[in-house]
N, C-alpha and C positions, 0 to 999 in steps of 0.2 A: 710546226710541231706543237702538239697539245701540251699544255702545261701540266704540272704534277697534280693540280687540283682536279682537272678533267679526266686524268688517268685513273683516279681512284675508283675502285669497283664499288658497287652498291653495298656489298658486305663490309668492305673496309670503311666506307663512309658511315655505316650504321654504328660502328663501334669505335670510331675515331674520336678521342676525347677532345681534340682541337675543334671539331665541328659540332659536338653535342654540348648544349648549354648546361648540362648537369654533370656532376662528378659521380660517375657510376659507383666508385668504391664507397663514397659517402652515403649514397642512397641505399646501397646494399647493407652497410653497417647500420643505418637507421632502421631498416626492415628487421634485421636480426635483433637489434636492441629492443624494438617494440614487441617482437615475438616473445622474447623472454620476459619482458615486463607484463605482457598480456597473460602469460601463464601465472606469474606471481599475483597479478591482480585477480585472476580467477580463483586462486587459492584463498585470497582475502574474502572474496564473495562467499565462498563455501564455509570458511572458518568463522565468519561473523555469527551466523545463526547457531552453529555448533557450539561456540563459546557460551552462548546464552543457555543452551540446553544442558551442556555438560559441566560448565564452570559457573553457572548462575551469574553471568555478566549482565549489566544493566540492559534491559530490552531496547529502550529508546536509543542508547548509545550504539549498540551493535547494529540496530536497524539503520542508523545514519551512516555508519561505516560501510555497511553493505551497499547502501544507496549511492554513496560517493564513489565506491569502487565500480559500480555498474556504469555510472556516468563517465568515469575515467576510461573504462574499457571501450565504451562507445566512441569516445574521442580518439583513442588509439586506432580503432577500426576506420573512422572517418579520415584520419590523417593518411593511413596507408592506402585507403581507397583513392583518395585524391592524388597521392604521389604516384601510385601505380598507373592511374589513368593518364597523367601527364607524361610519364615515362613511356607508356605504350604509344601515345600519339607522337612523341618525339623520336620514336624508334630506338629508345634506349633499353638496355637489358633490365628485366624485372625478375626478382626472385618470387615467382608466382606461388610456389607452395608455402613459403613463409608468409607472403602477403595475404593469401586466402585464409591461413590459420589465424592471423591477427584479426582479420575481419570476422571470422567465425567466433573466435573467443570473445570479441567485443560485443557482438550482437545477439549471441545465444542467450546470455543471462536476462536481458530485458525482454526478449521474446518469450522465454519461459515464464517470467513474472507476469507478463500480460495474459498468457494462457491460464495461469493459475488464478489470477485476480479476475480475469474476464473483462471484456470491453465494457460491459454494463457497469461493473464496479468502478472502472476508471472514469466513466462519464458522469458519475454522481457529483453533486455540488459539494463544495468545501464547507460542510456543516457536520458537527459531531454530536449534536444534542437533538434527539427526536422525541416527540410526545404525541399522545392521542388528543391532548387538550392544549392547544397553543395559546388560548386566552387565559387559562388558569391551570398551568402545568403542575403536576404533583411535585412537592418540594422534598428535597433530600434532608434527612435528619442526621443519622449516624454517619452517612457518607462525608459530611462536612469535616468530620474528625479523621477521615481516612485519606483525604486529599492532602498532598504535600505542596511545598513551595514550588512554583513553576508549573503545577498541574492546571488544567482548565478549571474555570470557576464553576461552582455548582448553581450559580444563578442563571436562569433561563433568559437569554438575550432575545427578546421578542422581535425587535425590528430587524435583527440579523438573520434569525432562523425561520420565522413564520412564513415569509413569502417564498423562500427557497424550498421549504418543506412542502408547502401546498402545491408547488409546481412539480417537484420531483416525486413526491409520495402522496398523491391525492386520495389514496384509498386508506390511509392510516386514520382510524377512527376508534372511539371507545367501545367497550363491550357492554351492551345493554342486555341484561339477563333478568329472568323472572325469579331467580334465586333470592332468598332473603339476604340481608347484610351478613349474618353469621355464616350461612352456607356458601355465599359467594367468596367470603374471606378464606374459608377452609379450602374451597376448590382452587382459589388462586394460589394458596400456599402449596397445595399438592402439585399444581402445575409447575411451580418453581422447582420442586423436588424432581418431577419427571424430566425436566430439562437439564437437571444436574447443575443448576446454578448454586453458588455459595451464598448462604444467608448472611447478612450483616446486621439486620434488625427486623423484628416483627412486633408491631404494636396493635393488638387486637382491639383496643379501645378506640383508636383513631382510624383503624382500617388501613394502616400503612405497612407495607412489606418492602424491605430493601435487600438487594442481593447484588452480586457481581459475577462476571464471567471473564476468564483470562484466555487470551489466544494461545494456541499450542506452541507456536514457533518463537515468538519474541516476548510472550508473557504480557502483552498489552491488556490492561484492565478496563472493562466497560462496566459502569454502574447502572443498576436498574432500580427504579422505585415504582411500586404498584399501589394505587390508591383505590380503596373500595368505599363507595358511598351509597346510602340508601336512596332509591329513586322510585317514589310511589310504593307500589307493592313489591317491586323488585329492587335491583341494584345496578349501579353504573360502575364500571371498572376502567380506570385510566392507567396507562403505562407510560413511563418515560425511560429512555435508555440513552446514556451519553458516555463518551470516551474521556478518560482521565487526561490523556495527552494527545496532541495532534490536532490539526485544523479540520481534517476530513476523516471520514470513516469508511470510505468505499462502499457505503450503503449498508454496513453491518448492523447499525443500530435499528434502522427501519426493518431490516430483515429479522432481527431478534424480536421486535415487537410483533411482527406478523406471525412469527413462529409461536409466540406465546398465545396470541389470539386463537390461532388454529388449534393448538394443543388444548387450550381451555374449552373450546367448543366441541372437541372430539369426544 
């Protein structure tokens, strides 16, 4: 006579809690809990930038909250993906619709972020201070008074930035123009206006123009200093752009300098 174990059908064996090393009810509860937590987490991701726009919350704080929420969402998705795979292999029941929703909610925000930022931006080195003259970068004047405790220094760190900049942005170079000092300074000022940057200082005697630009979403501020010097019968214009906060800039400062050069020459 066959024993009870051998008499079990395949279907009964598949759902017999005595033979499955997982507690189905617990795994179902975990999937359900993570599903609701993923929805809550997604709301945090959406609310963080909105709180900056509509309630003027600190940009760097809201950015960190959103970044942490994105990481947490990915962890939820990874946990459910691993759990669902193990359950499937062990022939245990899986709440597929909830599991897929958790994975979707966890991975869509980082995917969208990558699409918006672009692979090119993510691959940029962790530097936030770019200049057309790495040996004698333009110095900030008024910006020194605008930086707050905890912000990046206004001093250019040559040994940290120069090598990385030359590798990542070899085309960044000063503007050499036949314009006189005065004309070059006027044209540089007009270029800042055309780009709709905010002025923070203009010194026509020393040929220094300082401005800043804020990002739309989180209000991150990048400072710009433009230095005009006479060079023979013409002029040389150097630009420096740096972020007030953060180690990296996703290539924005180099892009800003390139935009200035292109606009100036157009």
